[in-house]
Residue frames relative to the residue before (quaternion, step in Angstrom):
aa qw qx qy qz dx dy dz
M 1.0000 0.0000 0.0000 0.0000 0.00 0.00 0.00
M 0.6519 0.5159 -0.3272 0.4492 3.58 0.94 -0.77
R 0.6631 0.5137 -0.3244 0.4372 3.58 0.94 -0.70
L 0.5852 0.5585 -0.3455 0.4756 3.51 1.18 -0.63
A 0.6679 0.4911 -0.3005 0.4716 3.54 0.90 -0.93
D 0.6215 0.5430 -0.3322 0.4566 3.58 1.02 -0.80
R 0.6940 0.4849 -0.2877 0.4477 3.59 0.83 -0.92
L 0.6516 0.5133 -0.3048 0.4680 3.51 1.06 -0.78
L 0.6463 0.5044 -0.3010 0.4871 3.55 1.00 -0.88
D 0.6506 0.5361 -0.3208 0.4318 3.60 0.93 -0.84
R 0.6492 0.5305 -0.3090 0.4489 3.53 1.00 -0.90
V 0.6962 0.4534 -0.2705 0.4863 3.54 0.90 -0.91
A 0.7132 0.4900 -0.2573 0.4301 3.58 0.84 -0.99
Q 0.5738 0.6272 -0.3773 0.3675 3.61 1.05 -0.72
K 0.6936 0.4818 -0.2853 0.4532 3.54 0.78 -1.01
V 0.6886 0.4685 -0.2730 0.4815 3.61 0.84 -0.99
T 0.6931 0.4817 -0.2957 0.4473 3.62 0.78 -0.97
A 0.6400 0.5385 -0.3446 0.4262 3.59 0.96 -0.75
E 0.6714 0.4880 -0.2929 0.4746 3.56 1.02 -0.83
A 0.7286 0.4256 -0.2382 0.4809 3.60 1.05 -0.70
G 0.4538 -0.6856 0.4531 0.3445 3.59 1.26 -0.09
C 0.4115 0.7169 -0.4511 0.3364 3.59 1.01 0.90
S 0.1478 -0.7450 0.6359 0.1371 3.52 -1.32 0.39
N 0.2991 -0.7447 0.5782 0.1470 3.56 -1.26 0.67
Y 0.0164 -0.7722 0.6351 -0.0056 3.54 -1.09 0.73
Y 0.1973 -0.7741 0.5975 0.0701 3.59 -0.76 1.15
Y 0.1300 0.7915 -0.5929 0.0714 3.57 -0.99 0.73
C 0.3500 -0.7126 0.5732 0.2029 3.52 -1.37 0.40
Q 0.0864 0.7919 -0.5978 0.0895 3.57 -0.85 0.93
N 0.8554 -0.0438 -0.0356 0.5149 3.57 -0.87 1.09
G 0.7320 -0.4438 0.2282 0.4639 3.58 0.94 0.91
Y 0.6669 0.4624 -0.3136 0.4931 3.63 1.21 0.17
Y 0.3274 -0.7399 0.5613 0.1740 3.58 -1.06 0.79
Y 0.0808 -0.8307 0.5505 -0.0211 3.58 -0.69 1.14
L 0.2420 -0.6876 0.6567 0.1935 3.56 -1.35 0.38
R 0.0972 -0.7633 0.6375 0.0389 3.55 -0.91 0.97
Q 0.0421 -0.8141 0.5790 -0.0162 3.56 -0.58 1.14
C 0.0482 -0.7880 0.6136 0.0170 3.57 -0.83 0.95
C 0.1071 -0.7810 0.6152 0.0072 3.52 -0.98 1.08
K 0.5544 -0.6431 0.4005 0.3444 3.59 -0.86 0.83
D 0.7510 0.3834 -0.2387 0.4817 3.67 0.93 -0.75
E 0.7787 0.3673 -0.1836 0.4743 3.61 1.11 -0.58
G 0.5036 -0.6392 0.4394 0.3805 3.62 1.13 -0.14
C 0.6064 -0.5736 0.4162 0.3605 3.56 -1.25 -0.45
S 0.0715 -0.7581 0.6470 0.0396 3.46 -1.34 0.61
T 0.2473 -0.7614 0.5869 0.1215 3.52 -1.27 0.61
V 0.0924 -0.7984 0.5947 0.0183 3.56 -0.87 0.97
L 0.4009 -0.6896 0.5538 0.2388 3.57 -0.98 0.92
I 0.2339 -0.7961 0.5464 0.1138 3.60 -0.69 1.11
A 0.7893 -0.2100 0.1947 0.5431 3.60 0.72 -1.04
K 0.4141 -0.6648 0.5488 0.2923 3.53 -1.30 0.24
G 0.7572 0.3910 -0.2763 0.4443 3.55 -1.15 0.72
C 0.3057 0.7234 -0.5667 0.2492 3.53 0.11 1.28
């Protein structure tokens, strides 16, 4: 299920992030799965994706 969400998010995010000069980084910390997105004009933000990694 997590991989499906990753693929879906990647498809949507790739177009937007490429235009805005952004990069995505996925990681697991303390049992939670996060997406860290950094954009050259807007800085970085972190989004909680799911529990259990």
